[in-house]
C-alpha positions as CSV (number, residue, x, y, z in Angstrom):
1,M,152.8,75.7,136.5
2,K,152.4,77.7,139.7
3,T,152.6,80.9,137.7
4,K,149.7,79.7,135.5
5,L,147.7,78.6,138.5
6,L,148.1,82.0,140.3
7,A,147.2,83.8,137.1
8,F,144.0,81.8,136.8
9,L,143.0,82.4,140.4
10,L,143.6,86.1,140.0
11,F,141.5,86.2,136.8
12,F,138.7,84.2,138.6
13,A,138.7,86.6,141.5
14,L,138.6,89.7,139.4
15,T,135.8,88.5,137.1
16,T,133.5,86.9,139.7
17,K,133.6,89.5,142.6
18,P,131.6,92.2,140.8
19,L,129.0,89.6,139.9
20,L,128.6,88.6,143.5
21,L,128.4,92.1,144.6
22,G,125.9,93.0,142.0
23,A,123.6,90.1,143.0
24,A,123.7,91.1,146.7
25,G,122.9,94.7,146.0
26,A,120.1,94.1,143.5
27,A,117.4,96.9,143.7
28,P,113.8,96.1,144.6
29,E,111.5,95.7,141.6
30,P,109.8,98.9,140.3
31,V,106.2,99.7,140.9
32,I,104.2,99.4,137.6
33,D,101.2,101.6,136.7
34,T,98.1,100.5,134.8
35,S,99.7,101.1,131.5
36,G,102.7,98.9,132.3
37,K,105.2,101.8,132.9
38,K,107.4,102.3,135.9
39,L,106.2,104.8,138.6
40,R,108.4,107.8,138.6
41,A,109.0,110.6,141.2
42,D,108.4,113.3,138.6
43,A,105.0,112.2,137.5
44,N,101.4,112.5,138.9
45,Y,99.3,109.5,139.6
46,H,95.9,108.5,140.8
47,I,95.7,105.7,143.5
48,I,92.5,103.7,142.6
49,P,91.0,100.5,143.8
50,A,92.3,97.4,142.1
51,V,88.9,95.8,142.5
52,P,85.7,97.8,142.3
53,F,83.7,97.8,145.5
54,T,80.4,99.2,146.8
55,I,79.5,100.8,150.1
56,C,75.8,101.1,151.1
57,G,74.5,103.6,153.5
58,F,71.0,104.1,155.0
59,V,69.6,105.6,151.8
60,S,71.8,104.6,148.9
61,C,74.9,102.7,147.7
62,F,77.9,104.1,146.0
63,T,81.1,102.8,144.4
64,G,84.5,103.6,145.9
65,G,87.0,105.5,143.8
66,G,90.3,107.3,144.1
67,L,91.8,109.3,147.0
68,S,91.0,112.8,148.0
69,L,91.0,115.1,151.1
70,D,88.2,115.8,153.6
71,S,87.7,116.9,157.2
72,I,85.3,115.4,159.8
73,D,84.6,118.7,161.5
74,E,86.0,121.3,159.0
75,S,89.3,121.4,161.0
76,C,92.9,121.2,159.6
77,P,94.8,119.2,158.6
78,L,92.6,117.3,156.2
79,D,92.4,113.5,156.2
80,V,93.0,111.1,153.3
81,I,89.7,109.7,152.1
82,I,88.4,107.4,149.4
83,E,86.2,109.3,146.9
84,K,82.9,108.2,145.6
85,A,82.9,106.9,142.0
86,N,85.8,109.1,140.6
87,E,89.6,108.9,140.4
88,G,90.2,111.5,143.1
89,L,93.1,113.9,143.3
90,P,96.6,113.4,141.6
91,L,99.5,112.4,143.9
92,R,103.2,112.2,143.8
93,F,105.8,109.9,145.5
94,S,109.2,111.0,146.9
95,P,111.6,108.1,147.7
96,V,113.9,108.4,150.7
97,N,116.8,108.5,148.2
98,T,115.8,111.5,146.1
99,K,118.4,110.7,143.5
100,K,116.3,107.6,142.5
101,G,113.7,108.6,140.0
102,V,111.9,105.2,139.8
103,I,109.6,104.3,142.7
104,R,110.3,100.7,143.9
105,V,108.4,98.3,146.1
106,S,109.2,98.0,149.9
107,T,111.1,101.3,149.8
108,D,110.4,104.2,152.3
109,L,108.7,107.1,150.6
110,N,106.6,110.2,151.1
111,I,103.2,110.5,149.5
112,F,101.6,113.9,148.8
113,F,98.8,115.4,146.8
114,S,100.1,117.4,143.9
115,D,98.1,120.5,144.6
116,S,97.5,122.5,147.8
117,D,94.0,122.7,149.3
118,E,92.6,126.1,149.9
119,R,90.6,124.9,152.9
120,C,93.9,124.4,154.8
121,P,96.4,126.6,153.1
122,H,98.9,126.5,156.0
123,H,99.1,122.7,156.0
124,S,101.0,120.6,153.5
125,T,99.3,117.7,151.6
126,V,102.1,115.3,152.6
127,W,100.7,112.2,154.2
128,M,101.3,111.2,157.8
129,L,99.8,109.1,160.5
130,D,97.4,110.9,162.8
131,Q,97.3,110.1,166.5
132,F,95.3,107.1,167.6
133,D,91.7,108.0,168.2
134,A,90.6,105.9,171.2
135,S,86.9,106.8,170.7
136,I,86.7,104.9,167.4
137,G,89.8,102.7,167.8
138,Q,91.4,104.0,164.6
139,T,94.5,105.7,163.4
140,Y,93.7,107.7,160.3
141,V,96.1,108.7,157.5
142,T,96.0,112.5,157.6
143,T,98.1,115.3,156.0
144,G,100.5,118.0,157.3
145,G,103.7,116.1,157.0
146,V,107.0,117.0,155.4
147,V,109.0,115.6,152.5
148,G,112.4,114.2,153.3
149,N,114.4,114.7,156.5
150,P,114.3,111.1,157.5
151,G,114.6,110.5,161.2
152,E,112.7,110.3,164.5
153,H,111.0,113.7,164.0
154,T,109.5,112.6,160.7
155,I,108.8,108.9,161.4
156,L,105.1,109.3,160.9
157,N,105.5,110.6,157.4
158,W,107.0,107.5,155.7
159,F,105.0,104.8,153.8
160,K,105.8,101.9,151.5
161,I,104.2,100.3,148.4
162,Q,104.2,96.5,148.5
163,K,103.0,93.8,146.1
164,Y,99.7,92.4,147.2
165,E,98.3,89.4,145.2
166,D,98.0,90.7,141.6
167,A,98.2,94.4,142.6
168,Y,99.6,96.6,145.4
169,K,98.9,97.8,148.9
170,L,100.2,100.6,151.1
171,V,101.9,99.9,154.4
172,Y,103.3,101.9,157.3
173,C,106.5,100.2,158.2
174,P,109.3,102.9,158.1
175,R,113.0,102.0,158.3
176,V,114.3,105.5,158.1
177,C,115.0,105.6,161.9
178,P,116.3,102.2,163.0
179,S,116.5,103.3,166.6
180,C,112.8,104.5,166.7
181,H,110.0,102.5,168.1
182,H,107.3,102.0,165.5
183,L,104.9,99.5,164.2
184,C,104.3,97.8,160.9
185,K,100.7,97.8,159.7
186,D,98.7,97.7,156.4
187,I,96.8,100.7,155.2
188,G,93.1,99.9,154.8
189,M,89.7,101.5,154.8
190,F,87.5,102.6,157.7
191,V,84.0,103.8,157.1
192,D,82.9,106.4,159.8
193,A,79.4,107.2,161.1
194,N,78.8,109.6,158.2
195,R,79.8,107.0,155.6
196,R,83.1,108.7,154.8
197,M,85.8,106.2,153.8
198,H,89.0,107.0,155.5
199,L,92.5,105.5,154.9
200,A,93.6,104.1,158.3
201,L,95.8,101.4,159.8
202,S,94.1,98.1,159.3
203,D,94.4,94.3,159.3
204,D,92.6,94.3,155.9
205,P,94.7,96.1,153.3
206,F,93.2,98.4,150.6
207,K,94.1,96.7,147.3
208,I,95.2,99.4,144.9
209,K,96.7,100.2,141.5
210,F,98.3,103.3,140.1
211,K,97.1,105.3,137.1
212,E,99.1,108.1,135.5
213,A,97.2,111.4,135.9
C-alpha cells in the first residue's frame, strides 16, 4: 500500500510541477497590428492615431496622422512629431531580449525609424527622452539613442507598448536598470507655438494603433 502511495505522489509531482512553472512564467500578450497580426521585430510599421483628431491653428485646421521627424530650430538630433494627415515614416521595434521576434505588451524595447535622415546623418533615429525643457515645462521624445546595451547609460532609450482601452499607448517606464532612478509616464502629444505636434511625456496618453508598412 505504501509503495502504491509513494508511486502516486511521485507521479503527481512530476506531472504537475511543469504546469505550475508554465503558468508562473507566462509571456505577456503580443501586440496586434491593424490586420490582426502580431508585431514582429523584423517588420516595419506605422504608428497612427487610434482615433482621428483635428488640431486648429490661427488660419486653418488639420488632421493628425502618423509619426515623423522634425526640428524646432534646424538643430540635431531631430524630435519625434505627429505628421499632418499622412501615415508618417516607418518604424521598427527592438525588444530588450533580441532573441524574441514577437513584440509584447509591457516589455522594454527600443523604437527607431527604419531609415536615416539626411538632415542629421551623424545621429541615429533611435528614440530617447530629451532633457526637461523648463521654458515650456515639457520633456520631448527625441532621437539619437542606441539600440540595446540595457543599463544606466541607456536608461532614456527604453519605452513600452501598453494596452489602452480598445487600442494601445506608449509609456516611458524602463525596467532595464533596477538600481536607476527613473519615472513612469505616458507618452502623449504637446502642440508648440508653431502648431507642431510633438511626442512628449504627458498625463494624457496618445492612443495609437500599428499598421504594417
